[in-house]
C-alpha positions in Angstrom: 5.4 17.8 28.4 5.9 19.3 25.0 4.6 18.7 21.8 7.3 19.8 18.2 5.3 19.5 15.4 6.9 19.2 12.3 9.9 17.3 13.0 11.5 14.7 10.2 13.6 11.9 12.4 16.7 11.4 10.4 17.8 8.9 13.2 18.9 8.6 17.2 22.3 7.7 19.6 21.9 5.5 22.8 23.7 7.1 25.4 23.1 4.8 28.0 21.3 6.5 30.6 18.7 8.1 28.3 18.7 8.4 24.4 18.9 11.3 21.9 16.6 11.9 18.8 18.3 13.6 15.8 16.2 15.3 12.9 16.7 16.5 9.4 16.6 20.4 10.9 19.8 19.6 12.9 17.6 19.9 16.2 18.5 17.1 18.9 15.7 16.0 21.6 17.0 13.5 24.5 14.5 11.7 26.7 14.8 9.2 28.8 13.5 6.1 26.7 12.7 6.1 22.6 9.4 4.8 21.3 9.8 5.0 17.3 6.7 4.9 15.6 7.5 6.3 12.3 5.6 4.0 10.4 6.4 1.8 7.3 9.7 3.8 6.9 10.7 4.2 10.2 14.8 5.4 10.4 14.2 4.6 14.2 13.7 -0.1 13.1 16.8 1.3 9.9 18.8 1.6 13.0 17.1 -1.2 15.5 16.7 -3.9 12.8 18.4 -3.1 9.5 16.2 -4.2 7.2 15.7 -2.5 4.1 13.2 -0.6 2.1 9.7 -2.8 2.7 8.2 -4.5 0.4 6.5 -3.8 -2.9 2.9 -5.6 -2.8 2.3 -4.9 -6.6 -1.3 -4.1 -5.0 -1.9 0.4 -6.1 -5.2 1.9 -4.3 -6.3 5.2 -5.7 -8.3 6.7 -3.1 -11.2 9.6 -3.9 -13.8 11.3 -2.0 -17.1 11.8 -4.0 -20.0 14.8 -2.2 -23.0 12.1 -1.5 -25.3 14.5 -3.7 -23.5 13.3 -6.7 -23.8 9.9 -6.0 -26.8 8.7 -7.7 -29.2 7.1 -5.9 -29.3 3.7 -6.7 -25.6 3.3 -5.3 -25.7 4.8 -2.0 -25.9 2.5 0.7 -25.2 3.2 4.5 -22.5 0.4 4.6 -19.2 -0.5 3.8 -19.6 -2.1 0.4 -16.7 -4.1 -1.5 -16.9 -4.9 -5.2 -13.8 -7.7 -5.9 -12.9 -8.6 -9.4 -10.0 -10.1 -11.3 -6.8 -9.0 -9.3 -9.0 -5.1 -8.6 -11.5 -4.3 -5.9 -13.3 -1.3 -5.1 -14.7 -0.4 -2.2 -17.4 3.0 -1.0 -19.2 4.1 1.7 -20.2 7.2 3.8 -18.1 9.1 5.4 -19.0 12.6 7.8 -22.4 12.1 8.3 -22.9 10.3 5.5 -22.0 14.2 3.4 -19.4 12.7 1.1 -18.9 8.7 0.1 -14.8 7.4 0.4 -14.1 5.5 -2.6 -11.1 3.1 -2.7 -9.8 1.3 -5.7 -7.0 -1.2 -5.9 -5.4 -3.0 -9.0 -2.2 -5.2 -9.4 0.3 -3.1 -11.3 4.2 -3.0 -11.7 4.1 0.6 -10.9 6.1 2.0 -8.0 6.4 5.9 -6.8 7.7 6.6 -3.1 5.8 9.2 -0.9 2.3 9.9 0.1 1.6 12.7 -2.6 0.8 11.3 -6.0 -1.9 11.8 -8.4 -3.0 8.5 -10.6 -3.4 8.1 -13.6 -7.8 7.5 -14.2 -6.4 5.9 -17.9 -4.5 3.2 -16.0 -7.2 3.2 -13.4 -10.0 2.8 -16.2 -8.3 -0.2 -18.4 -7.4 -2.2 -14.9 -11.2 -2.1 -14.6 -12.7 -2.4 -18.4 -15.9 -5.2 -18.7 -16.4 -5.2 -14.7 -19.4 -4.4 -13.5 -21.8 -1.4 -14.1 -21.7 -0.2 -11.0 -18.0 -0.2 -10.4 -17.6 1.8 -14.0 -20.1 4.1 -13.1 -18.1 4.9 -10.2 -15.1 5.4 -11.7 -16.8 7.8 -14.3 -18.0 10.4 -11.5 -13.9 11.0 -10.0 -11.2 12.3 -12.7 -8.4 13.1 -9.8 -8.0 10.1 -7.3 -4.4 10.2 -5.4 -2.2 7.2 -5.9 -0.5 5.0 -3.1 2.1 2.9 -3.4 0.8 -0.7 -1.5 4.0 -1.9 1.0 4.2 -4.2 4.0 7.4 -5.9 5.7 7.9 -9.6 6.9 6.7 -10.3 10.3 9.8 -10.1 12.7 10.8 -10.4 16.0 13.9 -8.3 18.4 11.6 -4.7 18.0 13.9 -3.2 20.1 17.3 -2.4 21.2 18.8 -0.1 24.6 16.4 2.5 25.0 14.7 2.3 21.8 11.6 0.4 20.8 9.2 0.3 17.7 5.8 0.5 17.5 3.2 0.2 14.9 3.6 0.6 11.5 7.3 0.8 12.8 7.3 -2.9 14.1 4.6 -4.6 12.2 4.0 -3.0 8.7 0.5 -4.3 7.2 -1.6 -4.1 4.3 -4.8 -2.0 4.6 -7.3 -5.7 3.9 -8.0 -5.9 7.3 -7.9 -2.1 8.0 -5.9 -3.0 11.3 -3.3 -0.5 11.2 -3.8 2.3 13.3 -5.9 -0.6 15.9 -2.5 -2.7 15.9 -0.9 0.8 17.0 -3.1 1.5 19.3 -3.1 -2.4 21.3 0.3 -2.4 21.3 0.4 1.4 23.2 -1.7 -0.1 25.3 0.2 -3.4 25.8 3.5 -1.4 25.9 2.3 1.7 28.8 1.2 -1.6 31.2 4.7 -3.3 30.7 6.2 -0.3 31.5 4.2 0.0 34.8 4.8 -3.1 36.2 8.3 -3.7 35.2 9.0 -0.8 37.9 11.6 0.9 35.6 13.5 -1.8 33.9 13.0 -1.2 30.4 14.5 -3.5 29.0 12.3 -6.3 30.7 9.2 -4.3 29.6 10.0 -4.2 25.7 10.8 -8.3 25.7 7.9 -9.1 27.6 5.6 -6.5 25.2 7.3 -7.6 21.9 6.0 -11.7 23.8 3.0 -10.3 24.0 2.6 -9.0 20.7 4.3 -10.4 17.9 2.6 -13.6 17.1 -1.0 -11.4 16.9 1.0 -8.6 14.9 2.6 -11.2 12.7 -0.9 -13.7 12.2 -2.6 -10.0 11.0 0.0 -9.0 8.6 0.4 -12.3 6.8 -4.0 -12.5 7.0 -4.1 -9.7 5.5 -1.4 -10.7 2.6 -4.2 -13.6 2.0 -7.1 -11.1 1.8 -5.6 -9.4 -0.6 -5.1 -12.2 -2.9 -8.7 -13.4 -2.2 -10.3 -10.2 -3.6 -8.1 -10.5 -6.2 -8.9 -14.1 -7.7 -9.0 -15.1 -10.7 -10.2 -18.5 -12.5 -10.3 -21.7 -10.3 -9.1 -19.0 -7.3 -12.5 -17.1 -8.2 -14.8 -20.0 -8.5 -13.6 -20.8 -5.2 -13.5 -18.1 -3.3 -17.6 -17.6 -4.9 -18.6 -20.8 -3.2 -17.1 -20.7 0.3 -18.9 -16.9 0.4 -21.9 -17.8 -0.4 -22.2 -21.6 1.4 -21.4 -19.1 4.4 -24.0 -17.9 7.3 -23.6 -14.7 9.6 -23.0 -16.5 12.4 -19.7 -18.0 10.7 -18.9 -14.7 8.7 -18.8 -13.2 12.3 -17.0 -16.3 14.4 -14.2 -16.8 11.3 -12.4 -13.2 11.9 -13.2 -13.4 15.9 -9.8 -13.8 17.5 -9.0 -10.7 15.6 -11.9 -8.7 17.1 -12.3 -9.8 20.6 -9.9 -8.2 21.2 -6.6 -7.8 24.0 -7.1 -8.4 28.0 -6.1 -5.3 29.0 
């Protein structure tokens, strides 16, 4: 096996008995099958599904990392902490054995920029969080440079394969980050696809169909539940009051049992 890094895929050609992947540099790579796991903007998906650009959620994420010594002791917790506000939320938690703190702030915005290397606007950030909890504002004040991501997903679909090509992970079912399940679902996909390819003994079409049948409802549930959680986190007015009353009435056991369908995993 050869790993070819820094190759940007632009499309593929199904030759009937094999498949060829074409790259931006003009190179071509051939193989028996193609597993398209090229993410939200998948070029492989565009040929299999052809459903255009991703769905823009209207939510933007700003991310930053702070050295732990710069975080005041009263704000430090060895836990994942979420502060929910009107059309906003902030999450913080320690990383690297507690050496740094990861901050993720999300808010509703009509701003839209493609790409994964965009700096955010601190002024917009502070405007969106104006008047919120002092702990949240204290975290925001520690950072003067934020990386920005426009949050997108797609509608759940069937039809993950065509000929000798099949989709996996975000290429098949891109989801918002509110359940933190993108990588988890891709890993499950890989296990199921590998098992089906082995079980079908060379019949790739039967393997692809069985793989999709086993995966599409579970991943669709995660996609749609993640959207719902985004609205719950950012609730305002009566929706906020309802959310708060339900959370106050919840027990630790109930909180664990609610997402058991997700965290109990899949048969392997």
